[in-house]
C-alpha positions in Angstrom: 130.6 27.6 94.4 130.4 25.5 90.5 126.6 25.7 90.9 126.7 29.2 91.4 129.0 30.2 88.3 126.8 27.9 86.6 123.6 29.8 87.4 125.1 33.1 87.0 126.3 31.8 83.0 122.5 30.5 82.1 121.0 34.0 83.8 123.6 35.6 81.1 122.9 33.4 78.4 119.2 33.8 78.6 119.4 37.4 79.3 121.0 37.6 75.8 118.5 35.6 74.1 116.0 37.8 74.7 117.7 40.6 73.2 118.0 38.9 69.6 121.5 38.5 68.2 124.0 41.0 69.4 121.7 43.1 71.2 120.0 44.2 68.5 116.0 44.9 68.7 114.2 45.6 65.8 110.2 47.2 66.0 108.0 48.9 63.4 105.5 51.4 63.4 102.8 53.5 61.1 104.2 56.7 62.0 106.5 58.5 58.9 109.8 59.4 59.9 109.3 62.8 60.7 106.7 61.8 62.9 108.8 60.1 65.1 111.9 62.4 64.9 109.3 65.0 66.3 108.4 62.9 68.9 111.5 61.8 70.3 112.1 65.2 70.5 109.3 65.6 72.9 110.1 64.5 76.4 107.6 64.2 79.0 107.8 63.3 82.8 105.6 60.3 82.0 108.0 59.1 79.2 109.5 55.5 80.8 113.1 56.4 80.8 114.6 60.1 80.7 117.1 59.8 78.0 118.6 61.9 74.8 118.8 61.5 71.1 122.1 62.7 69.4 122.8 62.5 65.9 126.2 60.5 64.9 128.3 61.0 62.3 127.2 58.2 60.0 123.9 58.7 60.0 122.4 56.9 62.6 121.8 58.1 66.9 122.9 57.4 70.1 120.3 56.4 72.2 120.9 57.2 76.0 118.4 55.8 78.1 118.2 56.4 82.0 116.1 54.9 84.8 116.1 56.7 87.7 115.5 54.7 90.9 114.7 56.2 94.0 117.3 55.6 96.7 119.5 54.0 94.0 121.9 55.0 91.2 120.3 55.4 88.0 120.8 52.9 85.3 122.4 54.2 82.0 121.9 52.3 79.1 123.5 53.3 75.4 122.1 51.9 72.1 122.5 53.0 68.3 119.1 54.0 66.5 118.6 53.4 63.3 115.3 54.6 61.7 114.1 53.4 58.2 111.6 54.6 55.8 109.1 52.5 54.3 105.8 51.4 54.4 106.3 51.0 58.0 109.2 52.7 59.6 111.5 50.7 61.3 113.6 51.6 64.6 116.3 49.6 64.8 117.9 49.5 68.6 121.5 48.1 68.9 123.0 47.4 72.7 126.2 49.0 72.9 126.9 48.9 77.0 126.0 50.4 80.1 127.1 52.9 81.3 129.2 50.7 84.2 130.7 48.7 81.5 128.2 45.7 81.7 127.9 44.0 78.4 124.6 43.1 78.7 121.5 45.1 78.8 120.0 45.6 82.2 116.6 46.9 81.1 114.2 43.7 80.5 113.0 43.8 76.9 110.0 44.8 78.2 110.7 48.2 79.4 111.7 49.1 75.8 108.9 47.3 74.3 107.0 50.0 76.6 109.1 52.6 75.8 109.0 52.5 72.4 105.2 52.3 72.3 104.4 55.4 74.4 106.8 57.4 72.3 106.4 55.7 68.5 103.5 53.8 68.6 106.0 51.3 67.6 105.6 46.9 68.1 108.1 44.5 68.3 109.1 42.7 65.4 112.2 40.9 66.6 
């Protein structure tokens, strides 16, 4: 029993470390800020996730990602999305929570990488 519990803790620690400190992921793109907003407004059946991006009162955005799985319940994850202009636009995702209350992201980092590469031509820096 202790071995199983230790394995679960080890998996949780490893998953957290994949996402950087406190679930923070940073990406950079050569697209200007306005183009990033335009691309996030364009939804496609080819998108990795179904998603909703909503502006918050603090100027940031709430990014709600949904992965529909055949014969299973959809997976939902909430992130705070920040877009900071500069020579390159910095895209920051801060994990909030999974829809079922999980404190760890269920999506592997590679899926976020694919989504942001597809939508914003952004590459992970953290």
